C-alpha positions as CSV (number, residue, x, y, z in Angstrom):
1,X,-16.5,-47.2,-43.9
2,X,-18.9,-46.1,-46.6
3,X,-22.2,-46.9,-48.3
4,X,-24.2,-47.0,-45.1
5,X,-27.5,-45.5,-44.2
6,X,-27.2,-42.5,-41.9
7,X,-30.0,-41.4,-39.5
8,X,-29.8,-38.0,-37.9
9,X,-32.4,-37.0,-35.2
10,X,-31.9,-35.1,-32.0
11,X,-34.4,-37.3,-30.2
12,X,-32.7,-40.6,-29.1
13,X,-35.9,-42.6,-29.0
14,X,-36.7,-41.7,-32.6
15,X,-33.2,-42.7,-33.7
16,X,-33.6,-46.1,-31.9
17,X,-37.1,-46.5,-33.4
18,X,-36.0,-45.9,-37.0
19,X,-32.8,-47.9,-36.6
20,X,-34.7,-50.9,-35.1
21,X,-37.2,-51.0,-38.0
22,X,-34.5,-50.7,-40.6
23,X,-32.6,-53.6,-38.9
24,X,-35.9,-55.6,-39.0
25,X,-36.1,-54.9,-42.7
26,X,-32.6,-56.3,-43.2
27,X,-30.5,-53.2,-43.2
28,X,-27.4,-53.7,-41.0
29,X,-24.9,-51.0,-42.1
30,X,-26.5,-48.1,-40.1
31,X,-25.0,-45.1,-38.5
32,X,-26.8,-42.7,-36.2
33,X,-26.2,-39.1,-35.0
34,X,-28.1,-37.0,-32.5
35,X,-26.2,-33.8,-33.6
36,X,-26.3,-32.9,-37.3
37,X,-22.8,-31.3,-37.0
38,X,-21.5,-34.8,-36.1
39,X,-22.6,-36.0,-39.5
40,X,-20.6,-33.3,-41.2
41,X,-17.5,-34.3,-39.1
42,X,-18.1,-37.9,-40.0
43,X,-18.1,-37.0,-43.7
44,X,-15.0,-34.8,-43.4
45,X,-13.3,-38.0,-42.3
46,X,-14.0,-39.5,-45.7
47,X,-17.2,-41.4,-44.9
48,X,-19.8,-41.3,-47.6
49,X,-23.3,-42.5,-46.8
50,X,-25.5,-44.3,-49.2
51,X,-28.6,-42.4,-47.9
52,X,-29.2,-39.7,-45.3
53,X,-32.4,-39.8,-43.3
54,X,-32.7,-36.6,-41.2
55,X,-35.1,-35.0,-38.9
56,X,-36.2,-31.5,-39.9
57,X,-36.3,-29.7,-36.5
58,X,-33.0,-30.0,-34.8
59,X,-30.6,-27.7,-33.0
60,X,-27.6,-26.2,-34.9
61,X,-29.0,-27.0,-38.4
62,X,-32.5,-28.1,-39.5
63,X,-32.6,-31.1,-41.8
64,X,-32.9,-29.1,-45.0
65,X,-29.9,-26.9,-44.0
66,X,-28.0,-30.1,-43.2
67,X,-28.5,-31.8,-46.5
68,X,-27.9,-28.5,-48.4
69,X,-24.6,-28.0,-46.6
70,X,-23.6,-31.6,-47.3
71,X,-24.5,-31.0,-51.0
72,X,-22.4,-27.8,-51.2
73,X,-19.5,-29.4,-49.4
74,X,-19.4,-33.1,-50.4
75,X,-21.8,-33.4,-53.4
76,X,-25.2,-34.9,-53.7
77,X,-26.4,-37.7,-51.5
78,X,-29.9,-39.2,-51.6
79,X,-31.7,-37.7,-48.6
80,X,-35.0,-38.1,-46.8
81,X,-36.4,-35.5,-44.4
82,X,-38.6,-36.6,-41.6
83,X,-40.7,-34.4,-39.3
84,X,-43.5,-34.6,-36.8
85,X,-44.8,-31.2,-37.9
86,X,-45.1,-30.7,-41.7
87,X,-46.4,-27.2,-41.2
88,X,-43.0,-26.0,-40.0
89,X,-41.1,-27.0,-43.2
90,X,-41.4,-23.9,-45.3
91,X,-39.3,-23.2,-48.4
92,X,-36.8,-25.7,-49.6
93,X,-38.8,-28.7,-48.5
94,X,-39.8,-29.7,-52.1
95,X,-36.1,-30.5,-52.9
96,X,-36.2,-33.7,-50.9
97,X,-38.8,-36.4,-50.0
98,X,-40.5,-35.6,-46.7
99,X,-42.2,-38.1,-44.5
100,X,-44.3,-37.3,-41.5
101,X,-43.3,-39.2,-38.3
102,X,-46.1,-40.6,-36.2
103,X,-48.4,-41.5,-39.1
104,X,-49.5,-45.1,-39.5
105,X,-47.6,-45.6,-42.8
106,X,-44.3,-43.8,-41.8
107,X,-42.1,-46.9,-41.6
108,X,-43.6,-48.5,-44.7
109,X,-43.2,-45.3,-46.7
110,X,-39.6,-44.9,-45.4
111,X,-38.7,-48.5,-46.4
112,X,-40.2,-47.9,-49.9
113,X,-38.2,-44.8,-50.4
114,X,-35.0,-46.5,-49.2
115,X,-35.6,-49.4,-51.6
116,X,-36.1,-47.0,-54.5
117,X,-33.0,-45.1,-53.6
118,X,-30.8,-48.2,-53.2
119,X,-32.1,-50.0,-56.3
120,X,-29.6,-50.4,-59.0
121,X,-32.4,-49.8,-61.5
122,X,-33.0,-46.2,-60.3
123,X,-30.7,-43.3,-60.7
124,X,-30.8,-40.8,-57.8
125,X,-30.3,-37.2,-58.7
126,X,-30.5,-34.1,-56.6
127,X,-33.2,-31.7,-57.3
128,X,-32.1,-28.1,-57.6
């Protein structure tokens, strides 16, 4: 399986919320993980996501550490960081788009970013 959208968040209700809204928008090839280390295992089994949407604050690895480890191990994948508390981001957060959960436009902004990242007219590159 490959080319799916992966959502990583240690809070199950947030996973369900994002997954539900992506399904309403027509995305059906979704994969969710509560533990960021499970995504690494998933990718070690040869799975390559189209986009990674990850929470920032999680046990084991924060979202930026997760996408950086994936970049170092598997190469670059379009990634979006989500967080309820932007003040905790710190260094490294400018490498990836960051969306604040709980804001009125969160889902709309997430869908816009996903459409841009999946559009054949746009080339996605990793920022260094």
